[in-house]
Structure formats: structure tokens, C-alpha cells
A tleap script that builds the chain and sets N, CA, C and O, in Angstrom:
source leaprc.protein.ff14SB
mol = sequence {
  NMET ASN TYR GLY ASP GLY ILE TYR GLY GLY
  ILE PHE VAL SER ALA LEU TYR ALA GLU ALA
  PHE PHE THR SER ASP MET GLU THR ILE ILE
  ALA LYS ALA LEU LEU ALA ILE PRO ALA GLU
  SER ASP TYR ALA ALA ILE ILE LYS ASP VAL
  MET LEU LEU HIE ARG HIE TYR PRO ASP ASP
  TRP ARG ASP SER MET GLU ARG THR GLY LYS
  GLN MET GLY CYS CCYS
}
set mol.1.N position { 100.773 90.688 56.641 }
set mol.1.CA position { 99.357 90.930 56.786 }
set mol.1.C position { 98.629 89.597 56.857 }
set mol.1.O position { 98.966 88.663 56.129 }
set mol.2.N position { 97.644 89.508 57.719 }
set mol.2.CA position { 96.832 88.300 57.851 }
set mol.2.C position { 95.493 88.510 57.170 }
set mol.2.O position { 94.939 89.610 57.175 }
set mol.3.N position { 94.989 87.443 56.589 }
set mol.3.CA position { 93.688 87.521 55.939 }
set mol.3.C position { 93.120 86.121 55.797 }
set mol.3.O position { 93.806 85.134 56.061 }
set mol.4.N position { 91.874 86.041 55.383 }
set mol.4.CA position { 91.253 84.765 55.068 }
set mol.4.C position { 90.871 83.947 56.291 }
set mol.4.O position { 90.591 84.477 57.366 }
set mol.5.N position { 90.870 82.633 56.086 }
set mol.5.CA position { 90.360 81.734 57.115 }
set mol.5.C position { 91.135 81.811 58.424 }
set mol.5.O position { 90.553 81.590 59.486 }
set mol.6.N position { 92.421 82.116 58.381 }
set mol.6.CA position { 93.184 82.240 59.623 }
set mol.6.C position { 92.634 83.332 60.515 }
set mol.6.O position { 92.428 83.121 61.710 }
set mol.7.N position { 92.402 84.475 59.950 }
set mol.7.CA position { 91.868 85.586 60.751 }
set mol.7.C position { 90.402 85.344 61.091 }
set mol.7.O position { 89.944 85.717 62.171 }
set mol.8.N position { 89.663 84.718 60.173 }
set mol.8.CA position { 88.254 84.422 60.456 }
set mol.8.C position { 88.129 83.455 61.626 }
set mol.8.O position { 87.194 83.553 62.420 }
set mol.9.N position { 89.073 82.522 61.731 }
set mol.9.CA position { 89.064 81.602 62.868 }
set mol.9.C position { 89.226 82.338 64.182 }
set mol.9.O position { 88.521 82.058 65.151 }
set mol.10.N position { 90.157 83.281 64.215 }
set mol.10.CA position { 90.369 84.068 65.425 }
set mol.10.C position { 89.161 84.915 65.779 }
set mol.10.O position { 88.770 85.006 66.943 }
set mol.11.N position { 88.577 85.528 64.772 }
set mol.11.CA position { 87.381 86.350 64.998 }
set mol.11.C position { 86.230 85.487 65.499 }
set mol.11.O position { 85.521 85.860 66.433 }
set mol.12.N position { 86.051 84.319 64.861 }
set mol.12.CA position { 84.962 83.417 65.238 }
set mol.12.C position { 85.108 82.953 66.689 }
set mol.12.O position { 84.144 82.998 67.453 }
set mol.13.N position { 86.297 82.513 67.069 }
set mol.13.CA position { 86.515 82.034 68.439 }
set mol.13.C position { 86.303 83.169 69.439 }
set mol.13.O position { 85.718 82.957 70.501 }
set mol.14.N position { 86.769 84.356 69.111 }
set mol.14.CA position { 86.545 85.513 69.990 }
set mol.14.C position { 85.057 85.784 70.156 }
set mol.14.O position { 84.590 86.074 71.257 }
set mol.15.N position { 84.319 85.689 69.063 }
set mol.15.CA position { 82.873 85.905 69.123 }
set mol.15.C position { 82.180 84.805 69.935 }
set mol.15.O position { 81.195 85.073 70.624 }
set mol.16.N position { 82.689 83.571 69.857 }
set mol.16.CA position { 82.137 82.485 70.683 }
set mol.16.C position { 82.247 82.845 72.160 }
set mol.16.O position { 81.279 82.742 72.914 }
set mol.17.N position { 83.448 83.268 72.560 }
set mol.17.CA position { 83.660 83.651 73.961 }
set mol.17.C position { 82.744 84.805 74.361 }
set mol.17.O position { 82.151 84.781 75.440 }
set mol.18.N position { 82.627 85.798 73.512 }
set mol.18.CA position { 81.790 86.955 73.831 }
set mol.18.C position { 80.330 86.556 73.991 }
set mol.18.O position { 79.670 86.987 74.936 }
set mol.19.N position { 79.828 85.747 73.087 }
set mol.19.CA position { 78.420 85.330 73.150 }
set mol.19.C position { 78.136 84.449 74.363 }
set mol.19.O position { 77.023 84.456 74.889 }
set mol.20.N position { 79.131 83.696 74.803 }
set mol.20.CA position { 78.935 82.800 75.952 }
set mol.20.C position { 78.632 83.563 77.241 }
set mol.20.O position { 78.137 82.974 78.202 }
set mol.21.N position { 78.921 84.858 77.272 }
set mol.21.CA position { 78.563 85.662 78.431 }
set mol.21.C position { 77.059 85.915 78.503 }
set mol.21.O position { 76.538 86.268 79.561 }
set mol.22.N position { 76.362 85.736 77.382 }
set mol.22.CA position { 74.947 86.074 77.317 }
set mol.22.C position { 74.015 84.883 77.287 }
set mol.22.O position { 72.836 85.015 77.615 }
set mol.23.N position { 74.524 83.708 76.895 }
set mol.23.CA position { 73.700 82.512 76.839 }
set mol.23.C position { 74.578 81.277 76.981 }
set mol.23.O position { 75.781 81.322 76.726 }
set mol.24.N position { 73.969 80.189 77.386 }
set mol.24.CA position { 74.705 78.928 77.473 }
set mol.24.C position { 74.259 77.958 76.380 }
set mol.24.O position { 74.750 76.831 76.312 }
set mol.25.N position { 73.331 78.391 75.526 }
set mol.25.CA position { 72.845 77.549 74.439 }
set mol.25.C position { 73.862 77.538 73.295 }
set mol.25.O position { 74.071 78.555 72.635 }
set mol.26.N position { 74.488 76.385 73.067 }
set mol.26.CA position { 75.578 76.302 72.097 }
set mol.26.C position { 75.148 76.677 70.673 }
set mol.26.O position { 75.898 77.348 69.964 }
set mol.27.N position { 73.970 76.259 70.252 }
set mol.27.CA position { 73.537 76.605 68.890 }
set mol.27.C position { 73.393 78.108 68.722 }
set mol.27.O position { 73.748 78.655 67.678 }
set mol.28.N position { 72.878 78.773 69.738 }
set mol.28.CA position { 72.747 80.234 69.691 }
set mol.28.C position { 74.123 80.894 69.687 }
set mol.28.O position { 74.362 81.835 68.931 }
set mol.29.N position { 75.013 80.407 70.522 }
set mol.29.CA position { 76.367 80.962 70.581 }
set mol.29.C position { 77.041 80.851 69.219 }
set mol.29.O position { 77.618 81.819 68.724 }
set mol.30.N position { 76.964 79.674 68.618 }
set mol.30.CA position { 77.607 79.456 67.315 }
set mol.30.C position { 76.947 80.295 66.233 }
set mol.30.O position { 77.634 80.913 65.421 }
set mol.31.N position { 75.612 80.322 66.216 }
set mol.31.CA position { 74.894 81.104 65.194 }
set mol.31.C position { 75.260 82.581 65.277 }
set mol.31.O position { 75.475 83.226 64.251 }
set mol.32.N position { 75.331 83.114 66.482 }
set mol.32.CA position { 75.681 84.530 66.633 }
set mol.32.C position { 77.145 84.784 66.285 }
set mol.32.O position { 77.470 85.813 65.693 }
set mol.33.N position { 78.024 83.860 66.647 }
set mol.33.CA position { 79.446 84.015 66.318 }
set mol.33.C position { 79.662 83.986 64.816 }
set mol.33.O position { 80.552 84.668 64.307 }
set mol.34.N position { 78.864 83.209 64.101 }
set mol.34.CA position { 78.975 83.164 62.641 }
set mol.34.C position { 78.685 84.522 62.000 }
set mol.34.O position { 79.162 84.805 60.901 }
set mol.35.N position { 77.916 85.348 62.673 }
set mol.35.CA position { 77.605 86.679 62.139 }
set mol.35.C position { 78.838 87.587 62.118 }
set mol.35.O position { 78.842 88.621 61.450 }
set mol.36.N position { 79.877 87.196 62.850 }
set mol.36.CA position { 81.083 88.019 62.942 }
set mol.36.C position { 82.054 87.799 61.776 }
set mol.36.O position { 83.014 88.553 61.617 }
set mol.37.N position { 81.805 86.770 60.965 }
set mol.37.CA position { 82.694 86.476 59.831 }
set mol.37.C position { 81.880 86.455 58.546 }
set mol.37.O position { 80.661 86.286 58.596 }
set mol.38.N position { 82.523 86.622 57.398 }
set mol.38.CA position { 81.786 86.613 56.137 }
set mol.38.C position { 81.062 85.279 55.910 }
set mol.38.O position { 81.660 84.208 56.013 }
set mol.39.N position { 79.784 85.365 55.606 }
set mol.39.CA position { 78.960 84.167 55.411 }
set mol.39.C position { 79.458 83.306 54.255 }
set mol.39.O position { 79.243 82.094 54.251 }
set mol.40.N position { 80.123 83.918 53.274 }
set mol.40.CA position { 80.580 83.173 52.100 }
set mol.40.C position { 81.978 82.586 52.276 }
set mol.40.O position { 82.508 81.969 51.352 }
set mol.41.N position { 82.580 82.772 53.450 }
set mol.41.CA position { 83.939 82.260 53.675 }
set mol.41.C position { 83.933 80.742 53.834 }
set mol.41.O position { 82.929 80.149 54.229 }
set mol.42.N position { 85.068 80.127 53.520 }
set mol.42.CA position { 85.221 78.685 53.712 }
set mol.42.C position { 85.083 78.327 55.191 }
set mol.42.O position { 84.541 77.276 55.533 }
set mol.43.N position { 85.571 79.198 56.056 }
set mol.43.CA position { 85.502 78.939 57.495 }
set mol.43.C position { 84.040 78.847 57.949 }
set mol.43.O position { 83.679 77.938 58.696 }
set mol.44.N position { 83.211 79.776 57.502 }
set mol.44.CA position { 81.788 79.743 57.863 }
set mol.44.C position { 81.123 78.492 57.299 }
set mol.44.O position { 80.275 77.887 57.954 }
set mol.45.N position { 81.507 78.108 56.087 }
set mol.45.CA position { 80.913 76.925 55.458 }
set mol.45.C position { 81.205 75.659 56.256 }
set mol.45.O position { 80.316 74.829 56.448 }
set mol.46.N position { 82.433 75.507 56.716 }
set mol.46.CA position { 82.771 74.292 57.461 }
set mol.46.C position { 82.079 74.272 58.819 }
set mol.46.O position { 81.672 73.207 59.284 }
set mol.47.N position { 81.939 75.430 59.463 }
set mol.47.CA position { 81.223 75.491 60.741 }
set mol.47.C position { 79.770 75.076 60.527 }
set mol.47.O position { 79.225 74.310 61.322 }
set mol.48.N position { 79.146 75.567 59.475 }
set mol.48.CA position { 77.759 75.197 59.176 }
set mol.48.C position { 77.646 73.711 58.872 }
set mol.48.O position { 76.694 73.061 59.305 }
set mol.49.N position { 78.604 73.166 58.133 }
set mol.49.CA position { 78.594 71.733 57.824 }
set mol.49.C position { 78.723 70.893 59.093 }
set mol.49.O position { 78.018 69.898 59.257 }
set mol.50.N position { 79.614 71.291 59.982 }
set mol.50.CA position { 79.803 70.549 61.233 }
set mol.50.C position { 78.540 70.613 62.087 }
set mol.50.O position { 78.158 69.618 62.702 }
set mol.51.N position { 77.896 71.766 62.130 }
set mol.51.CA position { 76.642 71.878 62.883 }
set mol.51.C position { 75.577 70.954 62.312 }
set mol.51.O position { 74.846 70.305 63.061 }
set mol.52.N position { 75.488 70.894 60.997 }
set mol.52.CA position { 74.517 70.020 60.347 }
set mol.52.C position { 74.821 68.548 60.646 }
set mol.52.O position { 73.916 67.778 60.970 }
set mol.53.N position { 76.076 68.168 60.538 }
set mol.53.CA position { 76.459 66.794 60.849 }
set mol.53.C position { 76.157 66.453 62.309 }
set mol.53.O position { 75.725 65.341 62.612 }
set mol.54.N position { 76.380 67.393 63.198 }
set mol.54.CA position { 76.078 67.148 64.611 }
set mol.54.C position { 74.584 66.911 64.821 }
set mol.54.O position { 74.197 66.084 65.648 }
set mol.55.N position { 73.757 67.619 64.091 }
set mol.55.CA position { 72.307 67.396 64.200 }
set mol.55.C position { 71.935 65.990 63.739 }
set mol.55.O position { 71.049 65.356 64.312 }
set mol.56.N position { 72.621 65.502 62.693 }
set mol.56.CA position { 72.335 64.168 62.163 }
set mol.56.C position { 72.948 63.053 63.005 }
set mol.56.O position { 72.375 61.968 63.104 }
set mol.57.N position { 74.095 63.306 63.608 }
set mol.57.CA position { 74.827 62.299 64.384 }
set mol.57.C position { 75.239 62.870 65.742 }
set mol.57.O position { 76.433 62.993 66.017 }
set mol.58.N position { 74.277 63.220 66.591 }
set mol.58.CA position { 74.625 63.897 67.841 }
set mol.58.C position { 75.431 63.041 68.824 }
set mol.58.O position { 76.112 63.578 69.696 }
set mol.59.N position { 75.358 61.739 68.690 }
set mol.59.CA position { 76.054 60.864 69.631 }
set mol.59.C position { 77.289 60.199 69.035 }
set mol.59.O position { 77.901 59.345 69.675 }
set mol.60.N position { 77.662 60.586 67.805 }
set mol.60.CA position { 78.792 59.937 67.152 }
set mol.60.C position { 79.713 60.982 66.530 }
set mol.60.O position { 79.678 61.210 65.320 }
set mol.61.N position { 80.528 61.611 67.356 }
set mol.61.CA position { 81.418 62.662 66.865 }
set mol.61.C position { 82.467 62.108 65.912 }
set mol.61.O position { 82.942 62.829 65.035 }
set mol.62.N position { 82.838 60.837 66.068 }
set mol.62.CA position { 83.849 60.260 65.173 }
set mol.62.C position { 83.332 60.186 63.742 }
set mol.62.O position { 84.062 60.487 62.799 }
set mol.63.N position { 82.067 59.783 63.579 }
set mol.63.CA position { 81.483 59.726 62.241 }
set mol.63.C position { 81.393 61.124 61.645 }
set mol.63.O position { 81.683 61.319 60.464 }
set mol.64.N position { 80.994 62.091 62.454 }
set mol.64.CA position { 80.918 63.481 61.982 }
set mol.64.C position { 82.293 63.977 61.553 }
set mol.64.O position { 82.423 64.640 60.524 }
set mol.65.N position { 83.319 63.660 62.341 }
set mol.65.CA position { 84.669 64.094 62.016 }
set mol.65.C position { 85.149 63.445 60.710 }
set mol.65.O position { 85.766 64.104 59.873 }
set mol.66.N position { 84.864 62.163 60.548 }
set mol.66.CA position { 85.273 61.463 59.325 }
set mol.66.C position { 84.584 62.059 58.103 }
set mol.66.O position { 85.221 62.273 57.071 }
set mol.67.N position { 83.294 62.326 58.218 }
set mol.67.CA position { 82.551 62.913 57.091 }
set mol.67.C position { 83.067 64.316 56.763 }
set mol.67.O position { 83.184 64.685 55.595 }
set mol.68.N position { 83.373 65.088 57.801 }
set mol.68.CA position { 83.915 66.441 57.573 }
set mol.68.C position { 85.240 66.355 56.855 }
set mol.68.O position { 85.488 67.109 55.914 }
set mol.69.N position { 86.096 65.448 57.286 }
set mol.69.CA position { 87.391 65.272 56.623 }
set mol.69.C position { 87.243 64.901 55.155 }
set mol.69.O position { 87.977 65.408 54.307 }
set mol.70.N position { 86.307 64.028 54.856 }
set mol.70.CA position { 86.074 63.630 53.473 }
set mol.70.C position { 85.573 64.806 52.637 }
set mol.70.O position { 85.982 64.976 51.488 }
set mol.71.N position { 84.693 65.612 53.214 }
set mol.71.CA position { 84.181 66.783 52.509 }
set mol.71.C position { 85.303 67.767 52.182 }
set mol.71.O position { 85.310 68.397 51.124 }
set mol.72.N position { 86.248 67.883 53.110 }
set mol.72.CA position { 87.352 68.816 52.931 }
set mol.72.C position { 88.464 68.233 52.073 }
set mol.72.O position { 89.376 68.948 51.657 }
set mol.73.N position { 88.385 66.921 51.808 }
set mol.73.CA position { 89.384 66.273 50.981 }
set mol.73.C position { 90.695 66.013 51.699 }
set mol.73.O position { 91.748 65.935 51.067 }
set mol.74.N position { 90.634 65.876 53.032 }
set mol.74.CA position { 91.885 65.673 53.766 }
set mol.74.C position { 91.990 64.287 54.397 }
set mol.74.O position { 93.045 63.942 54.930 }
set mol.75.N position { 90.957 63.507 54.352 }
set mol.75.CA position { 91.016 62.188 55.011 }
set mol.75.C position { 90.454 61.098 54.121 }
set mol.75.O position { 90.426 59.932 54.516 }
savepdb mol mol.pdb
quit
């Protein structure tokens, strides 16, 4: 049986594709796709964190990636 962030990732990506048929605005696509997974999940939290970092550092994805890794305790 599958559960947790693994399945939430699949659901989220599927919802991204579905929403892209209706709009090309990435923030809207991501916001609507987030509605497909539990808001309290770790997966939703990291997506929200990455979106926030992108708003702060829109031209520096490397800095955003490094900060995300530090938040997750993996880098």
C-alpha cells in the first residue's frame, strides 16, 4: 500500500497537468494543485516554502535550492 508524501507527489503532479489545461499562470496552477493534497502534509509544506523562496529570489534558483535543502536538513 502507498501512502504519505510519495502518493501526494503523484497526486500533486497530476493536478499540475490538469490545471495547465485551464491556465498558463504558474502560481495559479500550483495553488490549485495544492488543493488536491492535504494542506498539513510535508509535501504541501515544501511546495509552499519553494514558492515563497521563489518570490524572494526569482532570478537565483541555486540560492532557493540551497535554502530549501537546509530547511529540509539534507544539505
